[in-house]
C-alpha positions, 0 to 999 in steps of 0.5 A: 699306899697306906699313908696314915693309920689312926686307932682309938680305944682298941684293946691297950691302945688309947689314941695312936696316929701313925704316918707311914712312908713308902719303902720298908717299915719295921715294927719292933718291940718286946713280946706282948707289947702290942704289935699284933694289936696294930695289925688287928686294928688295920685288919678291922679297917680293911673289913675283918671281923669285929668283936666287942673284945676289941674295945679298950676297957671303959670305952663306949666304942672303938674306931680305926681309920686307914688312909690310902694314896692311890693312883687314879687307875687303882681298882678300888675306885672302880669298886666304889663307883659300882656302888654309886659312891661319890669318890673321884679317882685319885682322891685320898681313900679313907676306910673307917670302922667303928665297933660298938660295945655290943659288938656291932660295927659300922663301916665308912668309906670317905665318911660315906656309910657302906657295908662291911662286905664292900669294905672287905672287898676294897680292902683286899685290893689295898693291903695284903697281910701275911701272918706268921702262920700264913706260910703254911698256906703256901703248902696248900696246892689249892692256892698254887694255880691262882698264884701261877696264873697271877704270875704269868698267865694272861687274863684273856686266856683265863676269861676265854676258858671261863666263858667256854665252861659256862657254855659247856655247862649250859649245854650239859644242863639243857641236854640233861633237862631234855633227857629228863623231860623225854624220860618223864613223858615216855613213862606216861605216854599212854595216859598222855595220849588218852588225855590229849584225845579226850581234850582234842575231842572236847576242843575247848576254846579260850574264854568259852566258859564265860561265853557259854554261861552268858548264852545259857542265861540268855536262853533261860531268860528267853524261855521264861519270856516265852512261857509268860507270853504263852500264858497270856495267849492262853488266857485270851485264846484258850485252847479249849474253845467250847466256851468260845473264850473272851471274844465269843463272850463279847460277840454273844453280848452284842447279839443279846443287846441287838435283840432288845426292842425299842427302849421305853419312852422314859429311858435315856436316849442312846444307852443301848447304842453306847453299850453296843459300841463299847462291846465292839471296841472291846472286841477290836482291842481283844483282837489287837491284843491277840495279834500282838501277843502272837507276834511276841510269841514268834519273836520270843520263841523258846529254844529248849534244845539250844539251852540243853546243848549249851548246858551239856557243853558247859557241864562237859567243860567243867567236868574236864576241868575238875578231872585235871584239877584246873579251870575251864579257861586253862583247858586249851593251854593244858591241851597244848601242853599235852600235845607238846609233850607228845611231840617231845616223845615223837621227836625226842630222839631227833632233839636229843641228837641235836643237843648232843651235837651242841654239847660235843661242840661246846666240849671241843671249844672248852677243851681248845681254850683249856689246852691253850691255857694249859700251854700258857701255864706250862710256860709260866710255870717254867718262868716262875720256877726260874724267878724263884730259884733266882731268889732262893740263893740270897735267902740261903736256899741256893741248894734247893730247886723249885718247880711247878708240877702241872697235872691234867684233871679228870673230866669230873674235875674240869671247871671254869679255871680249866683242866689243870691242877698245879702244885709247887714242888721243891727239891731241898738238896741236889740229887733228891727228887722234888716233893710237895712243899708241905712235906719237904720244906721246913717251917723256916724254909716255907717262910723264905719260900713265901718271901721269895714268891712275894718278891717275884709276884710283887711286880704283877700285883696291884696291891700297893701295901704288903704286911709281913707278921714275923715272916723271919720267924725261926731264922737268924744270923746270915739267913735273917740278914738275907730275909732283910735284903729281900724284904728291902728289895720288895719294898722298892716297888711295894710299900712293905710293913714288917713286924719282926724280932730280927735285928738283921731285918730291922736294920734294913728298914727305911723307917723303924717303929718301936711298939711299947707298953707303959703304965700311966695313971694305973692304965696300961697303954700301948704306944708306937714311937718312930726311931732314928739315930741313937734310939734306933741303935739302942733298939737294935742293940736290945734286940741283939742282947736282950734286957742288958744292952752291952757295948758289944751289942751296940757295936753289932747294931752299928755294923748292921746299920752300916751294912743295911745302908738304910736312910731312916724316914721319920714318922709323925706320931 
């Protein structure tokens, strides 16, 4: 429950600390005293929208903190743990919000910075605020199914329908995608078959471009080497042998030296022999060179046909890649894609039949789960109607009859919440047919119906604190007293805070706060004071009589307090 609310520099509030107790607490005060400021401040701590207009004049920032004492099993602790926050289950939970002058705000959970969205998510599990106009939401059929489910439908049934819907939705999407793919493939079947045939004939292989480029480079280098060897051979063994070439010249030189006669007596000895030996060695070296070059020519023989074939293959692959606006390396995958699309066309009908069967199975499973949920909702609707009818008599609506109408939605309206539409109906008077709340019930009746619904739903709600802002608006006398009774009944199980102008409601409270404005040092300030004894009597008399409190009003206040039988819980301010 909410144990403390601390407010600093919010609109007319300078500094205010409220310690709150279990049971029913009422907040009273004259119109404009600032009761709504307290609720706005609480909403700010719970993650509602912040604005610079909330700051008190002259303040640099406003802050609100709300402290909660919760059971360790409360879902707020699980939400905090999911975000990695160091908060132990059962620890006091403190939500704090700081609003800066430029309108920006910061949020904290037990002094750990958090996002406003998380603060709002956790706040929704802690406090439920019903404004004086929120009863109109009760007239909105869009909310009725959720209220019915919260009252009496097992979560396992709702979860089963949600999961069955997700499977049905996936089956529908898969079938639609397959149908679209088949239609698209069929529209381009001729082109696909032609393109697949071309690529099949080309038969591209993974990493083939790199291998072909390397082979072409090797063949080109081999051709250049073969040409160099052939040129060298041509120099020492020319094809035109009319001059004999270098070898013939060496032999002719040897023969010419051998024809020389005896050398002169004064000539150096052995010169001719040395020259002949040199010519012989040159002839042997030339023969050896010719042999080696011949071997090189055999080893480095050019492969012009291989080079031509490699280049043709490389050019064909690159042309195909350009044609399909892709890379050579992607051609095998492209061919596989074409083949798969053609297979889809060829086997598409069989695949669609299988997917349609899966969809039928998913639809049947969803319908089975949804029918079970509908049956549970029908039973819960009867129990809810009986429970609310039991609450209507104490609220002076005993002639009215509440019911829940369940209608089956068309298939286009099916979804994760099932196949039902729920609408709360009311027959305001006996003999009249039931009609939608929004058309049959008046504003005051809607307020009391909402209260009856809160009384009934309080037993299944995990929210520990309810706040009602003038739920008794538009009613008075015995009806207001009945509203006070039911609020006191709700407060037995859930901490309940009520902003009220009704003395009959205020008299039922276990704790009473008076909200008032005062002017101090030229500044208007809103304050909250706990009332007990004489002060409380005077406040109730003021609410009964207006500005001038009479003895008769005091006597009426005494009667209300006696009738309420409340025991006032004190606040520390």
